[in-house]
Each structure stands twice: as structure tokens, then as C-alpha cells.
C-alpha positions in Angstrom: 100.8 179.7 196.7 101.6 178.9 200.2 103.6 181.5 202.0 105.1 179.3 204.6 107.9 176.8 203.8 107.9 173.7 206.0 111.6 173.8 206.5 111.4 177.5 207.7 108.5 176.4 210.1 110.5 173.6 211.6 113.5 176.0 212.0 111.3 178.6 213.8 109.8 176.1 215.9 113.2 174.8 217.1 114.3 178.4 217.7 111.3 178.9 219.9 109.9 181.5 217.6 106.7 179.6 217.0 104.2 178.1 219.5 103.1 174.5 219.2 99.6 175.7 218.1 101.0 178.2 215.5 103.4 175.5 214.1 100.3 173.1 213.7 98.3 175.7 212.0 100.9 177.0 209.7 102.3 173.5 208.8 98.8 172.5 207.8 98.5 175.4 205.5 101.9 174.5 204.0 100.5 171.0 203.2 102.3 169.0 206.1 100.2 166.0 207.2 98.8 166.0 210.8 100.7 162.9 211.5 104.0 164.3 210.3 103.4 167.6 212.3 102.8 165.5 215.3 105.9 163.5 214.6 108.0 166.8 214.7 106.3 167.9 217.9 107.1 164.7 219.6 110.7 165.0 218.3 110.6 161.8 216.4 112.3 161.0 213.2 110.6 159.9 210.1 113.1 157.0 209.8 112.2 153.5 211.1 108.4 153.8 211.4 108.6 149.9 212.1 111.9 149.9 213.8 112.0 152.5 216.5 114.1 155.5 216.9 116.7 156.3 214.1 120.3 155.7 215.3 121.4 158.9 213.6 118.9 161.6 214.6 118.2 164.8 212.5 120.5 167.1 214.5 123.3 164.9 213.5 123.0 165.4 209.7 126.0 167.5 208.6 128.1 168.0 205.5 129.8 164.6 206.0 126.6 162.6 205.8 124.0 162.3 203.0 120.5 160.8 204.0 118.2 159.3 201.6 114.5 158.6 202.4 113.4 155.6 200.7 111.1 152.7 201.0 113.3 149.8 202.4 110.8 147.6 204.2 107.7 147.8 202.1 107.0 146.0 198.7 110.1 144.0 198.4 112.2 147.0 197.1 115.2 146.2 199.3 116.0 142.5 199.6 119.7 142.1 199.4 123.1 143.8 198.8 124.7 140.6 197.9 125.4 140.7 194.1 124.5 137.0 193.9 121.1 137.7 194.9 120.4 141.4 194.3 118.1 142.2 191.5 115.8 145.0 192.8 115.6 148.7 191.4 115.8 150.9 194.5 119.1 149.6 196.1 121.0 149.8 192.9 122.5 153.3 193.8 123.8 151.6 196.9 125.2 148.7 195.1 127.1 151.0 192.7 129.0 152.5 195.5 129.7 149.4 197.5 130.4 146.9 194.6 132.3 147.3 191.3 132.2 145.9 187.9 134.9 145.6 185.1 133.2 148.4 183.2 130.6 151.0 184.1 128.7 153.9 182.6 129.5 157.1 184.6 127.1 159.3 182.6 123.8 157.6 181.5 123.1 160.5 179.1 125.8 159.1 177.0 124.8 155.4 176.9 127.5 154.5 174.3 130.3 155.7 176.6 131.1 152.6 178.6 134.4 153.0 180.4 136.8 150.5 182.4 136.4 150.5 186.2 138.1 147.5 187.4 139.4 146.5 183.9 142.6 148.0 182.5 141.0 148.4 179.1 138.3 147.2 176.9 137.9 143.5 176.0 140.3 142.2 173.4 138.8 139.6 171.1 140.2 136.8 169.0 139.9 136.9 165.2 136.6 134.7 165.4 135.1 136.8 168.2 134.7 133.9 170.3 137.4 134.6 173.0 137.5 137.7 175.0 140.4 138.6 177.1 140.3 141.3 179.9 143.2 142.6 182.0 142.1 143.7 185.5 143.7 146.4 187.8 146.4 145.4 190.2 146.6 146.6 193.7 142.8 146.8 194.4 141.8 145.4 197.8 138.5 144.1 199.4 136.5 145.7 202.1 137.4 144.6 205.7 139.9 141.7 204.7 142.5 143.9 202.8 142.9 140.9 200.6 144.0 141.9 196.9 141.6 141.3 194.1 142.7 138.8 191.6 141.2 137.0 188.3 140.0 134.0 190.6 137.8 136.4 192.7 135.9 137.3 189.4 135.7 133.5 188.3 134.3 132.7 191.8 131.9 135.6 191.8 130.4 134.9 188.5 130.1 131.2 188.9 128.5 131.8 192.2 126.1 134.1 190.7 125.2 131.5 188.0 124.7 128.6 190.5 122.7 130.3 192.9 119.8 130.4 190.3 118.1 133.6 191.6 116.7 136.2 189.3 120.1 137.7 188.1 121.8 134.3 187.5 121.2 134.7 183.7 124.0 137.3 183.7 126.6 134.6 184.8 125.4 132.1 182.3 123.9 133.3 179.2 126.7 135.3 177.5 129.7 132.8 177.9 130.3 129.3 178.2 133.3 129.5 180.4 135.3 132.2 182.3 139.0 131.2 183.4 141.8 133.2 185.2 144.7 133.1 182.7 146.9 134.4 185.5 146.4 136.5 188.6 145.4 139.7 186.5 143.9 138.4 183.3 140.3 136.9 182.6 139.4 135.0 179.6 135.8 134.3 178.4 134.8 131.7 175.9 131.7 133.1 174.1 129.0 131.0 172.5 128.9 133.6 169.5 130.5 137.1 168.9 129.1 139.6 171.3 128.8 143.1 170.2 127.5 144.0 173.6 129.9 142.3 176.1 131.3 145.5 177.6 127.8 146.8 178.3 126.7 143.4 179.6 129.7 143.5 182.0 128.4 146.7 183.5 125.7 144.7 185.2 125.9 145.2 188.8 125.1 141.6 189.7 128.5 140.9 187.8 130.4 142.8 190.3 133.5 141.0 192.1 133.4 139.8 195.6 136.0 138.6 197.8 136.1 134.8 197.2 137.9 134.0 200.4 135.6 136.1 202.6 132.5 134.5 200.9 133.8 131.1 201.6 134.7 131.9 205.2 130.8 132.9 205.5 129.7 129.6 204.1 129.3 130.7 200.5 130.2 128.7 197.6 130.6 128.7 193.7 129.8 125.1 193.4 127.2 123.8 191.1 124.0 122.9 193.2 123.3 119.2 193.5 120.0 117.9 191.9 118.3 117.4 195.2 115.4 119.7 196.2 116.4 122.6 198.4 120.0 122.0 197.4 122.4 122.6 200.4 124.8 124.9 198.0 122.0 127.4 197.6 121.0 127.4 201.2 124.7 128.0 202.1 124.7 131.0 199.8 121.6 132.2 201.3 123.0 132.0 204.8 126.2 133.9 203.5 124.0 136.5 201.9 122.5 137.4 205.3 126.0 138.1 206.6 127.3 139.8 203.5 124.3 142.2 203.7 125.6 143.3 207.1 129.3 143.9 206.1 129.9 143.7 202.4 132.7 141.9 200.5 133.4 144.2 197.6 135.9 146.9 196.4 133.8 150.1 196.1 134.4 153.5 197.7 131.9 152.6 200.5 131.3 149.5 202.6 128.2 148.5 204.6 128.2 149.1 208.3 124.4 148.5 208.9 121.8 146.5 207.2 118.3 147.0 208.8 115.6 147.6 206.3 113.1 148.4 209.0 115.2 151.2 210.1 118.5 152.2 208.1 120.9 150.8 205.8 124.3 152.6 206.2 127.5 152.7 204.2 130.7 154.3 205.3 134.0 155.4 203.4 136.2 152.6 202.6 139.6 153.9 204.0 141.6 151.6 201.5 139.7 152.5 198.3 141.9 152.3 195.2 140.4 155.4 193.5 139.5 158.9 194.4 138.1 159.1 197.9 134.6 160.4 198.3 133.7 163.7 199.9 130.6 162.3 201.9 131.9 160.1 204.7 128.6 158.2 205.4 125.4 157.6 203.3 122.2 156.5 205.0 119.1 155.1 203.4 116.3 155.6 206.0 113.1 153.7 205.9 110.4 156.0 204.9 107.7 154.1 203.1 105.4 156.7 201.5 106.4 159.1 198.9 104.8 162.1 200.6 106.5 161.3 203.8 109.8 160.9 202.0 109.3 164.6 200.7 108.4 165.9 204.0 111.5 164.3 205.6 113.5 166.4 203.2 111.4 169.6 203.7 112.1 169.5 207.5 115.7 168.5 207.2 115.6 164.9 208.3 116.8 163.7 204.9 118.8 165.1 202.1 117.0 163.4 199.2 113.5 161.6 198.6 114.1 158.6 196.4 110.3 158.6 195.3 108.5 161.7 194.3 105.0 161.9 193.3 104.3 163.9 190.1 102.0 166.2 191.8 104.6 167.2 194.4 107.1 168.4 191.7 105.7 172.0 191.6 105.8 172.4 195.2 109.6 171.4 195.3 110.4 173.7 192.3 108.8 176.7 194.3 110.8 176.0 197.4 114.2 177.9 197.5 115.6 175.4 200.0 114.9 172.5 197.7 115.8 171.4 194.2 114.7 168.9 191.8 117.5 166.4 190.5 116.5 165.1 187.2 117.5 163.4 184.0 116.3 161.0 181.3 115.6 157.6 182.3 115.7 154.2 180.5 112.8 152.8 182.5 109.3 152.0 181.2 105.9 151.5 182.7 103.9 148.8 180.7 100.9 146.5 180.5 101.8 142.9 179.9 99.1 140.4 178.6 99.1 136.7 179.1 99.0 135.3 175.5 98.3 131.7 176.9 94.4 131.2 176.2 93.8 129.2 179.3 94.8 132.1 181.6 94.7 135.0 179.2 91.2 134.4 177.9 90.3 137.2 175.4 93.7 138.9 175.5 95.3 135.7 174.0 93.6 137.1 170.8 96.2 139.4 168.9 93.1 141.5 167.4 91.9 142.1 171.2 95.4 143.3 172.2 95.7 145.5 169.2 92.3 146.9 170.0 93.4 147.7 173.5 96.6 149.3 172.3 94.6 151.9 170.1 92.1 152.6 173.0 94.7 154.1 175.4 94.8 157.9 175.7 98.6 158.1 175.6 98.7 161.9 175.5 96.6 162.2 178.5 98.9 160.1 180.5 101.9 161.9 179.3 100.7 165.4 179.9 98.2 165.2 182.6 99.6 162.5 184.7 103.3 163.1 184.1 103.2 166.8 183.5 105.0 166.3 180.1 108.0 164.9 182.0 108.0 161.8 180.0 108.2 160.2 176.3 106.6 157.2 174.9 108.6 154.6 172.9 106.9 152.3 170.3 107.9 149.2 172.0 109.6 148.1 175.2 113.0 149.4 173.7 113.3 152.9 175.3 114.1 155.9 173.5 117.9 156.5 173.7 118.8 153.0 172.5 119.6 152.0 169.0 116.5 151.2 166.8 114.1 153.1 169.1 113.8 156.1 167.1 113.3 154.2 163.8 110.1 152.6 164.8 108.5 155.6 166.6 106.2 156.2 163.5 104.8 152.7 164.0 103.7 153.2 167.7 100.1 152.8 168.5 98.1 156.0 168.8 94.7 156.7 170.3 92.1 155.6 167.7 88.9 154.4 169.0 87.2 153.7 165.7 90.2 151.3 164.9 90.0 149.9 168.5 86.3 148.9 168.2 86.8 147.6 164.7 89.7 145.2 165.9 87.6 144.2 169.0 84.6 143.2 166.8 86.7 141.5 164.4 88.2 139.3 167.2 84.7 137.8 167.8 85.2 137.6 171.6 81.9 139.5 172.3 81.5 140.9 175.8 84.5 140.2 177.9 85.9 141.3 181.3 89.6 141.5 181.6 91.5 141.7 184.9 94.5 144.0 185.4 96.7 143.7 188.4 98.9 146.4 189.7 100.9 147.2 192.8 98.7 148.4 195.6 101.6 149.6 197.8 104.1 151.1 195.4 104.5 154.1 193.1 104.9 153.9 189.3 108.0 154.9 187.3 108.2 158.6 187.2 106.3 159.1 190.5 102.9 158.2 189.1 100.3 157.0 191.5 99.5 153.5 190.3 96.0 153.5 191.4 95.5 156.8 189.4 97.2 155.2 186.4 95.2 151.9 186.5 91.9 153.9 186.9 93.0 156.0 183.9 93.8 152.9 181.9 90.3 151.2 183.0 88.4 154.3 181.8 90.3 154.4 178.5 89.8 150.7 177.6 86.2 150.6 178.6 85.4 153.1 175.9 85.5 149.9 173.7 82.0 148.5 173.4 82.0 144.9 175.0 85.1 145.5 177.0 85.0 145.7 180.8 88.0 146.1 183.0 88.4 144.7 186.5 91.2 146.4 188.4 92.9 144.0 191.0 95.6 145.8 193.3 97.8 143.5 195.0 100.8 143.7 197.4 103.8 144.5 194.9 105.7 141.4 196.1 102.5 139.3 195.5 101.8 140.8 192.1 105.5 140.4 190.9 105.4 136.6 192.1 102.1 136.0 190.4 103.5 137.7 187.1 106.7 135.7 187.4 104.6 132.5 187.7 102.4 133.4 184.7 99.4 133.6 187.0 97.7 136.7 185.6 95.6 137.9 182.8 97.0 141.4 182.4 99.4 143.4 184.7 100.9 147.0 184.9 104.5 146.5 185.6 107.9 148.6 185.4 111.1 147.6 183.7 114.6 149.0 184.1 117.6 148.2 182.3 120.4 145.7 183.4 123.0 147.2 181.3 123.3 149.9 178.7 122.4 148.2 175.4 119.3 147.7 173.3 119.7 143.8 173.9 118.8 144.6 177.7 115.3 145.2 176.7 114.9 143.5 173.2 115.9 140.0 174.5 113.8 139.9 177.8 110.8 141.2 175.9 111.3 139.2 172.8 113.1 136.0 173.3 111.0 132.7 174.1 111.0 131.7 177.7 113.1 134.7 178.7 112.0 137.2 181.4 109.0 139.3 180.3 108.4 137.2 177.1 108.3 134.1 179.2 106.0 135.6 181.7 103.5 136.7 179.0 104.0 133.7 176.7 105.4 135.5 173.7 107.4 133.2 171.3 108.4 133.7 167.6 111.3 131.6 166.3 112.1 134.2 163.8 112.5 136.8 166.5 114.6 134.4 168.5 117.0 134.1 165.4 117.2 137.8 164.9 118.0 138.4 168.5 120.8 135.9 168.3 122.0 137.8 165.3 121.6 141.2 167.0 123.9 140.3 169.9 126.6 139.1 167.4 126.4 141.9 164.8 129.2 144.3 165.3 128.3 146.6 162.4 126.3 149.3 164.0 124.0 150.0 160.9 123.3 146.4 160.3 122.7 145.7 164.1 120.2 148.5 164.2 118.2 147.1 161.4 118.0 143.8 163.1 116.5 145.3 166.2 114.2 147.3 164.0 112.8 143.9 162.7 112.4 142.7 166.2 110.5 145.8 167.2 108.3 145.7 164.2 107.2 142.0 165.1 106.5 143.2 168.6 104.3 145.9 167.6 102.2 143.6 165.3 101.9 141.0 168.1 101.1 143.6 170.8 102.0 141.5 173.8 102.6 144.6 175.8 101.3 148.1 175.8 104.2 150.6 176.7 102.5 153.6 178.6 105.3 155.8 178.9 109.2 156.3 179.7 109.5 158.9 182.4 112.1 161.7 183.3 113.7 160.7 186.4 113.1 163.1 189.4 114.3 163.3 192.9 113.5 166.0 195.5 116.6 167.1 197.4 117.7 169.8 199.6 119.4 172.6 197.8 122.7 172.0 199.6 123.0 168.7 197.8 125.7 168.7 195.0 127.2 166.3 192.6 124.3 163.8 192.8 122.8 162.9 189.3 120.0 160.7 188.3 121.2 157.7 186.4 119.2 155.4 183.9 120.9 152.3 185.1 122.2 152.9 188.6 119.0 155.2 189.5 121.4 157.7 191.2 125.1 158.2 191.0 126.2 159.0 194.4 129.9 158.8 193.8 130.6 162.5 193.6 128.1 163.7 196.1 129.0 166.6 198.4 127.1 169.2 200.2 127.4 172.9 200.3 128.1 174.7 203.6 
């Protein structure tokens, strides 16, 4: 075990108690990279490697400020803070403090405890379940303009989301046929069928309210796009997005004051917030691309929290009295998706081949050796913690090489090479090195006689684009929930032409019908059984191999308090503070 803590070494250097040579020697022994040590000696911040010197230097970090080191500019992780366009994982914790939904999930360890946020109470349904009426809070005002939020802002926000046509647009179109403002403080939704998960759906961050007058002033619109190519309405909203990123048009406890993903994204306290005022006055996300560099920035006091944490670094953090691990259960998964279309999938379009591959994975090795036991494995894409996940655990594929070989031979495909893509510039769920994970998967699958694996690392934005365009054979990909309900996994992974199912080409009319029944069923026992049927069919068809469901872990300075991991928002920063 190393005797020298990096934070102590930096403090000693700044007090003049260590020479530069001694600092370099001891910091190297403590695991600090030469580049990081040189950066410290030059007096440079880790922030903004592509954008110059940070506007808030390390000496300015105090108890009123929370700094999070995150990969802002690499891999397409941070693209927008406009609810109409946002659909990335990393900035979700920022969206949750800047924008607000009708309902939210304060504690994701209790996924059934959905509470009103900007609603006055839970939805009230008509006798046939096809109309939902929701009263909204009065006296809530928007950032910058001070305009009071009314029902018309919700109608505008959701119609804009729907008509933009970006990734989250389905949230504004798939769950109701119409939304109207009954009066200034009442919304009414017309549903195509009863929806047992409506309150959960309405926690989805893209369904946050925005200041309609401010968005319109910035050129945005909720109008349905024209049929022409490059519809001007969509372009107008894209132009508005660029300005919304810089200033924000929401109601949350913080508002955006700087958007520069090459350097820093900064939010500051909303002085007119309707709820309890935050303790932290400013939250800064600094652009630190690599996970190791993020941790080092925390170790030397240039950041308070590292967004990404490699599994191998967890013991180092636990041993350091100046640091802590903030951890909690996640609802994220890492999986392999197979292209079921024969023209692109080739051998993996065969169900016997997919089943064979599913039996060939050393799941325990991934969970124990790669994740240090800080993970579980659900049987399907529905994570443990949701209804119907536990009920099918006994059906999960387990390592069985004899069965894998039997199925491969039965498929009749002979000797085949399968290409697996993965993100070359990212880190997997739970802090797993994706190259290491891909190498492990390759070694496991090639234990099948006749199976050869070609690994194809790609820039994450490029891989995701190819996946969405169905231009892949097999790919390693993550998934996180849009809202806290079993449907947010079962439908995108099981329904024809929807999200992951559409990408891999999975289609089963009976599953489609079960999913329609599942979202409508209000009896919890009957609803669980429906989703058990869906998962049984997915296990049989094997369009995906779910590798693991990690425990969320963040490295932070010991002085950080009130921050929790969150299965939907990634981190809940609303109660953040710092000890003296």
C-alpha cells in the first residue's frame, strides 16, 4: 500500500514543504501519472484540456461550490441541456437540478415512491381510464424571465418535444393522443388506453416544463414540422437549442450560466426558486475526459466528484481518508445486441447461434473479476428492482459450454466470424474498461468450436449512430431508464420497431400485444405476470445478452455531503453540501 496520498503531496508542495523533484518522485509512487504531475507543477488545471485555462481555478473551490469532473467534449456524452433535444446519460444530473417535471423519484432505492414535483397531486383518472387530469402548482416562475408557469407552458413544451423528432420525442407522442390546458393550472391528457405507469412516465426528464414565451422569443416553436426536407420548424428549434443551452428556460433550483463543453458547464442558484433553496451556490462540470484523470483531479482538490470511476481504482479511493465512495444500486445494464436481420446479422440471425453465444459467456468472471462483485445480472434487459425481474431469474442463461457447442452445431452455420463493435473512447457501465470487457467476451465466445470473434472498436458517437441505423452485426451497448417503471425497459427491448428492438430487428406480434396489455393493467399481480411472459419470450429469442447490472460508484472528496447516486438521474445533487 502506498504511504503517500496525492492530496497530501499537493498540499505539501503548495506549502513549500516538498521540492519539485521530491514531489515528482513521491507522486509517481502514489500512482499519479507523469502528465498529471507536470500539470500540477505548471499550475494548470485539469479542466478544459481542449479549451484553455479553467475560469474557476482550484484555489477558488470553497464550500459554496461543487465541482464535478466529467467527460463533456468526448464521445457525445454532453450534447444539450434543452429538454426537447437532451437524451444523453451523463448530463441527466444537471437536467434534474435545472429543469423540473410533474413528478419525480427522490430516492431511486424506492422505485415505487413517485412523488409530485410541479404537480399538486397524483393524476386523477376518468372511470374508463382514458382521461387523466393533473393540477399543477401555482406561483412557480421561470428562470431569467420571472414569468409564472401555467398549463399552456406544459402543452407547448410537450408538443415541441414531440414535433422536434429527436431521440426523446416518443415521450411526447406515445403515451397520449392529446394534452390540453383546461385552465391556467389544470392539464388534461387523453390516453389511447389506460396507463398504469403514467406518473412514472411523467418523471422522464425530457417531459420537463419550459418557458413557452422565452422559447418562442428565441425562435423555438411547438408547430408540427412541414413535410419538406430539412423542415424549417426543426431547424428553428435547433437554433433555439443553442441559446437555451447557454441560459436555461426552466423552473429548477439552478439555472445555467455557462455552456462550454470544451471547458466547463456551470449552473448557479435560482434566486426565485419556489422550493427549498440549495446549500451549494454553484455547480461546475469540468471537462476531464479520462476516468483516471477525473479521479486525480479529485485527489488533488481540483474537483469534488469524479463522474466516472474505473473499477480498478475503487480500492485506492477506499483506502484514502480524504476521499469517499458514493454508491448505490443502479438500473443500468451493459448488454450485447445482435442484428437479427440475415443480410447484416449473418450467423447471429439464427436463434440457435444466439442461444449458443448466450451459454458461452463466463458471467461470474465478469461480475467478480471485472466488477469486484459490485454488480448483479438480470435474466433479461429488465433490471433487478423492477416488477417481474426476480420472477425470471431462474431462467437466465448460465455458462454451459457443452450446451453452447450443441446449439452452435445444431444451427448448421459451420465456421463463422462475428464482428462485435464497442466504444473505443468510453467507459462501460459500472466503470468497466470496455476494451477489457470486449476482450473477455471474445475469449469466452471463441471457446465454441467454429466461432471466431472480430473486435471492432469505434468512436462512441460513430458506434451509436451505426447501431441506430441497424448497420452492425453485434455491439456492446449500455442502457439506462427513462423513467422508473418496468415498461421503460420491456417496451424498448421488446416492441416491434421501438428503440433497441427496432435496432436489432426483434419483432413478435404476441409480445407487442402483451406490452400493450402491460401498460394498461392496473392490478399489480396481473401486470407482473404479463411482463414475465414478455421476458420469457425474450430469453427464448435471445436477441440480447445482458452482461451485468452494476452498482453505481462515484469517487468524491470526504467533505462532500448530501449527494447520492440515482438510478434515473445518475446523481441527485439537490441536497448537496460540503463540510468545513
